[in-house]
C-alpha positions in Angstrom: 0.1 0.0 0.1 1.1 3.5 -1.0 -0.4 6.5 0.4 -0.3 10.3 -1.5 -0.9 13.7 0.0 -2.6 16.0 -2.1 -2.6 19.6 -1.9 -4.5 22.3 -3.6 -5.8 26.1 -3.5 -8.7 25.3 -5.7 -10.4 21.6 -6.9 -14.1 20.9 -8.7 -15.2 17.7 -9.3 -18.7 17.7 -11.4 -22.0 15.8 -10.9 -24.1 14.5 -14.5 -25.8 17.7 -14.8 -26.6 20.4 -17.4 -27.5 24.2 -16.9 -26.9 27.5 -15.7 -26.2 25.6 -12.0 -22.6 23.6 -12.0 -22.2 21.7 -8.6 -19.1 20.6 -7.0 -18.9 16.9 -5.3 -17.9 18.3 -1.6 -14.5 15.9 -2.0 -11.9 14.3 -4.1 -14.5 11.2 -6.3 -12.8 8.1 -6.6 -12.8 8.7 -9.9 -10.9 11.6 -10.3 -8.5 9.8 -8.0 -8.2 6.8 -9.7 -7.9 9.2 -13.7 -4.9 10.7 -11.8 -3.5 7.6 -10.4 -2.7 6.2 -13.8 -1.9 9.7 -15.4 0.9 10.3 -13.2 2.0 6.5 -14.0 1.8 7.2 -17.4 -1.1 4.8 -17.8 -3.5 6.4 -21.0 -6.9 5.5 -19.7 -8.7 6.3 -23.3 -8.6 4.9 -26.7 -9.9 6.0 -30.3 -11.9 3.5 -32.0 -12.2 5.2 -34.9 -15.7 5.4 -35.4 -17.1 6.8 -32.0 -17.9 10.5 -31.7 -16.1 10.8 -28.4 -12.9 8.8 -26.7 -13.8 5.7 -25.1 -12.8 4.4 -21.6 -10.0 1.1 -22.1 -11.3 -2.0 -20.7 -8.1 -3.4 -20.1 -7.3 -0.6 -17.3 -5.0 -1.7 -13.8 -7.6 -2.6 -11.3 -6.9 -1.3 -7.9 -8.0 -0.5 -4.2 -8.5 3.5 -3.4 -9.1 4.9 -0.2 -9.6 8.7 0.0 -9.0 10.7 3.5 -9.8 14.2 4.8 -6.6 16.1 6.5 -9.7 19.2 6.9 -12.7 19.5 5.0 -12.6 21.4 1.7 -15.4 24.3 1.7 -17.6 24.8 -0.7 -17.2 28.1 -2.9 -19.1 29.7 -6.1 -18.4 31.9 -8.9 -20.6 33.4 -10.9 -19.8 33.8 -14.7 -21.3 34.9 -18.6 -22.1 31.8 -21.0 -23.0 32.4 -24.5 -23.7 30.4 -27.5 -24.3 31.0 -31.3 -27.3 30.1 -33.4 -26.4 27.2 -35.7 -27.0 26.6 -40.0 -26.1 28.3 -42.8 -28.0 31.3 -42.3 -28.6 31.9 -38.2 -25.9 34.2 -37.9 -27.5 36.5 -40.7 -30.8 36.4 -39.2 -29.8 36.8 -35.4 -27.4 39.7 -35.9 -29.4 42.4 -36.2 -30.9 41.4 -33.2 -27.4 41.1 -30.7 -26.8 45.2 -31.8 -22.8 44.1 -31.6 -22.8 42.1 -28.5 -22.6 38.1 -28.1 -25.6 36.2 -28.6 -27.2 34.8 -25.6 -25.7 35.6 -23.0 -26.9 34.0 -20.0 -25.3 34.1 -16.3 -24.0 30.6 -14.8 -23.3 30.0 -11.3 -20.2 27.1 -10.7 -19.3 26.0 -7.7 -15.6 25.3 -6.4 -14.3 23.2 -3.6 -11.3 25.7 -1.9 -8.4 24.6 0.3 -7.8 20.5 -0.6 -6.0 18.4 1.5 -6.6 14.9 1.3 -4.8 11.6 0.9 -5.3 9.3 -2.0 -4.4 5.6 -0.9 -3.9 2.7 -3.4 -3.5 -1.0 -2.6 -4.0 -4.7 -3.6 -1.7 -3.9 -7.1 1.9 -4.1 -7.0 3.0 -2.8 -10.2 0.4 -0.1 -10.2 2.2 1.2 -6.9 5.5 1.1 -8.7 4.4 2.8 -11.5 2.7 5.8 -8.9 6.0 5.9 -7.4 8.1 6.2 -10.7 6.1 8.9 -11.9 6.2 10.9 -9.2 10.0 11.2 -9.9 9.2 12.5 -12.9 9.7 9.5 -15.0 6.8 9.4 -17.3 7.2 13.2 -17.8 7.6 13.3 -21.7 5.1 10.9 -22.4 1.8 11.0 -19.8 -1.2 13.3 -20.6 -0.5 16.9 -19.2 0.2 17.7 -16.0 -1.8 16.5 -12.8 -5.0 18.9 -11.8 -8.2 18.5 -9.6 -11.3 18.5 -11.7 -10.8 21.7 -13.8 -7.4 21.6 -15.9 -6.6 25.5 -14.6 -6.9 23.5 -11.1 -3.1 23.0 -10.5 -1.9 20.7 -7.9 0.7 22.5 -4.8 1.9 19.9 -3.6 1.8 15.6 -4.5 4.0 13.6 -2.6 4.3 9.9 -1.1 2.9 10.2 2.7 5.6 7.6 4.4 4.3 8.8 8.2 0.4 9.5 7.7 -1.7 11.3 9.6 -5.2 10.8 11.8 -7.4 11.6 8.5 -11.2 11.9 8.1 -11.9 8.8 5.6 -14.8 8.4 3.1 -16.6 5.2 3.9 -18.8 3.8 1.8 -22.2 3.2 3.0 -24.1 0.2 2.9 -27.6 -0.3 2.7 -28.9 -1.4 5.9 -26.4 0.7 7.8 -27.7 1.1 11.2 -25.7 4.1 12.1 -28.5 6.4 10.2 -27.7 9.4 8.8 -24.3 10.8 9.1 -22.9 14.1 8.8 -21.1 15.6 5.4 -22.6 12.1 3.8 -22.2 13.0 -0.4 -22.6 10.9 -3.8 -19.4 10.6 -5.5 -18.5 9.0 -8.7 -16.6 5.4 -9.0 -16.0 5.2 -12.4 -17.3 6.8 -15.7 -18.5 5.1 -19.0 -17.3 8.1 -21.5 -19.7 6.1 -24.4 -23.2 5.1 -21.7 -23.2 7.3 -18.6 -25.5 4.8 -17.6 -22.7 2.4 -17.1 -20.8 4.8 -14.7 -21.2 4.2 -11.2 -21.2 6.2 -7.6 -22.5 5.2 -4.5 -22.8 7.2 -0.8 -20.1 8.2 1.1 -19.4 9.6 4.2 -16.4 10.8 6.5 -15.3 8.9 9.7 -16.6 10.5 12.5 -13.0 11.1 13.8 -9.8 11.3 12.6 -7.9 8.1 12.6 -4.3 6.7 11.0 -5.3 3.9 10.0 -8.0 3.1 7.1 -10.8 1.2 7.7 -12.1 -1.8 5.6 -15.5 0.3 4.1 -13.2 3.2 3.5 -11.6 1.1 0.4 -13.4 0.5 -3.0 -12.3 -1.5 -6.1 -11.8 0.4 -9.2 -12.9 -0.8 -12.1 -15.4 -2.1 -9.9 
């Protein structure tokens, strides 16, 4: 098992929504953490079959168990922006132009949520080969071949600190909630995506998670999630 410490001023983990309000999950999602590990290890998760309209998710990705812990809970913030679109079609622009009076078409205010002050652990276990690739990636061995640079949910939300944690501090570990949990409604319960299917969103998986009541060093068994499931 290895544990990574991640620190960033901003992050965003979008849920499957559309419209003027774009929320974020309240913590790092397992799907985002898994993608981050693959990126660090220089493993491409996408492929182009030459016929689909979008890039697809590879079916031979490495299996691993992940656990996520918060050293402190990030704050949910909001920012308001203007978005606009243009009519489509050969004559759409000409017909709408007089009404725009030189301005952009269909300007709409939108609200986007993001997280601030992220300090978290991403632990992985059950795949020694992937663990070694992640360790090598942290040393920069895949910088020339991997895609882009590490970020948290939005490509302008860069990471300040990303390192292997040798001696972990107590953290609030996010436990996957099961049906019939006798502990009842728990504070900070949230839905986090586990795996995303780019071709068929109905096949994407998610679950309810809640952090432990108190910070602990050892990862609870209920905090481990197998990916891909």
